[in-house]
N, C-alpha and C positions, 0 to 999 in steps of 0.2 A: 546554354547562353552564358557568356563570360561575365563574371561579376567585376565591374569596373573598380570596386573598392578592394578587391583581393590583392594581397601582397605579391608583387612581381619580383622575380629574381633580378639582381642588378645587371645592367647592361655592361658588357666588357668594354674596357677603355679602348680608344682607337689604336689600331696597330697590334692589339693583343690577340694571339691565336688562342682558340679554345683549348684548354688543357695545358697552356704554356706554363702556368704557375706550378701545377702538379709535376710537369716534366722537369722543371728546374729543381723542385724539391727532391725528386727521385735521384737526379744526378748528384745533388749534394750528398744524399745518403750513400750513394755508390762510392763517391770519393772517400767519405769517412770509413766505409766498410773496407775498401782497399787498404787504407792506411792502418786500420786496426788489425787486419789480417796479416800484414807484413811484419808487425812487431818491431819496426825499425824506422828511422827517419827516411822519408822519400821525397824526391823532387817532384814537381808537377809533371815533368816528362815521364818519370818512372810510374807515377800514379796512372797516367793516361795509357801507358804501355801495358798495364795489368788488365786489359780487356775493355776499357772504357771507349777508346778510339774517338774521343770528342775532337772537334776542331780546336786548334790551339788557342785562338782568341776566346772561345767559350770556356775552355778549361781554365785558363789563367784568370778570367773574370770570376768564375765560380770560386776558385781557390783564394783569390784576393778577398772576395766577400766573406768567405768562411773565416779567413784570418782576421779581418776587420771586426767580425762579430764575436771573436773569441773561441771559435770551435777548432781552429788550427793555430799552431804556434810555430813561427819561423825559427829555425835553429841558427846557431852562431855562424854557420858557413854562408848564410844569406840565401840559400837555395832550397834546402830541404825543410820538411815540416813534420811535426808530431801533434798529437791531440792537444788542443788548447785548454784553458782553464774551464770553459763552459762544458766542453765535451767530457773532461775528466770528472766534473761534478755530476754530470748525467750518468756516467759509467758507475760512479760510486753509489749514486742513488739507486740505480737498477740492482746493484749487488745487495744493497741493504734491503730493498723492497722484496727481493726474492730469497732472503736469508731463511725464512721459515718455510719456504716451499721447496727448497732443495736440501739434499742430505749433506751439503757442505759443512754446516755447523756440527753435524754429528761426527764428522771426521775429527774435529777439534775435541769434542767430548770424549771420544775414545782415546785420543792421544793423552788428554789430561788424566784419564783414569790410570794411565801407566806412569806418567812422569810426576803428577801431582804438583806441578808448577804451572805458571801462566803460559798458555799456548796461544799462538796467533797465526793468522794468515795475512800476508801482505802482497802487494802487486807492484811491479816497477812503474815508475812515473817520472820520465826524464832523468834528472840527476839525483833522484831520491826514491824512497818507497812510501806507499800509502798503506796503512793498516786498515783492513776491511772487515776483520772478524777476530774475536778472541774469546777464550774461556779463562777466567781469572781465578787464581788460587785464593783461598780464604785465609792463608797465613797473614799475620799482621805486617810482616816485612815483605813488601812486594813492589814491583814497578808497574804503575798503571799507565798504559798508553791507549787512549780511546780510539775507536774506529774513526778513520778520517785523518788521524795524525800522520805527519810526514817525518821520516827519519833518514839520515844520510846513508849513502851506499858505502863509503869507505870506512865507517866507524861501527858497523853492525855486522853480525854474522850473516843475516839475510842479505844485506847489501853486498858483502864481499862475494858470496857464492853467486849472487845475481850477476855481478861483474864477470865472474869466472866463465859464465855461460853466454855472455854477450858477444856479438860479432866483434872481430878485432878492430874494425873501423870505428864502431861505437865506443869501444874502450879507449882507443886513441883520442877520440874527441873529448871524452869525459876527463881523462887524465890531463889533457892539454888545457881544458877550460874550467874545470871545477875547482872550487876553493876547498882544499882538504883541511878543514878546521880541526884543531886538537881539542876534542871534548874531554879527554883525560890525558894523563902523561903516558898512557899506553896506546893512544890512537896512532894508527899508521898514517903519517902525513907526507911521506916521501913518495912521489908518483912512481919513480922507477922501482922502488922497493915493492910497492903494491903491484905494479905490473909483473914483476918477477914471481910474486906469490900466486898469481891467478892460475897458471897452468897446474900447480900442485893442488889447488882447491878444486879445480875442475876434475882432475884425475881421481881425487878421493871422494868427490861428490857431496861434500859438506864443508861448512865453515863454522868456526867457533868465535865467540866473543868473550875475551878475557878482560873484562872491565875496560873495554875500549870506548864505550859510549857513556855508560853511567858507572861511576865508582862503586865497587862492591857488587856489581851485577855481572853474571856470566850466563852463557847459554850456547845454543847450537842451532843451525838452520840447514835445511836441505831444500832443493828446488823440486817443484812439480813441473815436469817437462812434457811437451807435446812430442809426437813421433819424430819431429825434426830436431829434437833436443833444444827447443826454444822454451824459455821460462814462461810458464803460465802463472805461477804464484810461488810464494816461499812459505814453508812451514817452519815455525820457530818456537822454541821454548826458552825461557830464561828465569833465573832466580838468583838469590843472594849467595855469596861465597860461604856464608855461614851454614847453608843447607846443601850446597852443591860443590863438590870437589871436582877437579878436572877429570878424574876417573869416572865419577858419577855422571858427568855431562856426556862422556863418550859412551857410557853404558846404555844410554837412552837412544842412541842412534838407530838401532833396528826398529824401534817403535816410530821414530820420526820418519824413517824411510817408508815404512808401511803406510803411514798417514799420507805422505806425499804421493805415493802410488795410487791410493784411493782417491785423492783429490784430482790427480791427472785423469783418472778414469771417468770422472764426472764431466770433464770438458767436452 
């Protein structure tokens, strides 16, 4: 016998199909998954062609809603999208939450044991990088960049080597639209000079920072790459010129490359 006072599930609103909300939610996740997997800006048409095959009105409605809510960010060309600020915060939160469950942090610990200077992992995010993990030196003279901090591409070792492995179209867009601020008198702010430098950095597989971001600080960075040579993350160490000569920076490249290979293997 039915209890008339028992809590009943809410009735669906008129015109709502059973499961429609969950279906929309799944499609939103699929759109975000396609964009994350591509690791480049994509138009709505390109997103749809990556296996979604949604009706065009449905796709554009979903993309517009995700943009409005901050999960997608429209690029300067007015047509393509990258993860928006809400999705980036979610991605960073997931990485922080899983820090102690994955051996990623141990990669930094092993690298630090060799170089004895602050070591960090950063990931590309639009026209900058976000630091997601670090092991900090105990020396009193050091540069402290907290996880979640953003740093420019053009003025850092990690940023330059990230640019070197980016698709040409993405590099062209960056150099055309980014403000190349001079953080020090050594910062490379000429777009054409930076463009000409990138093939050399890609060929050698690393970049250095010779006081280009912070006066008195030097370092080096190498990319952790997927099988298609796309950047998964950047491994970097840095320290003051009082402790690191140019020769000492380069002497740590084998350890940096080993750490990058270990990090790539975790992906």
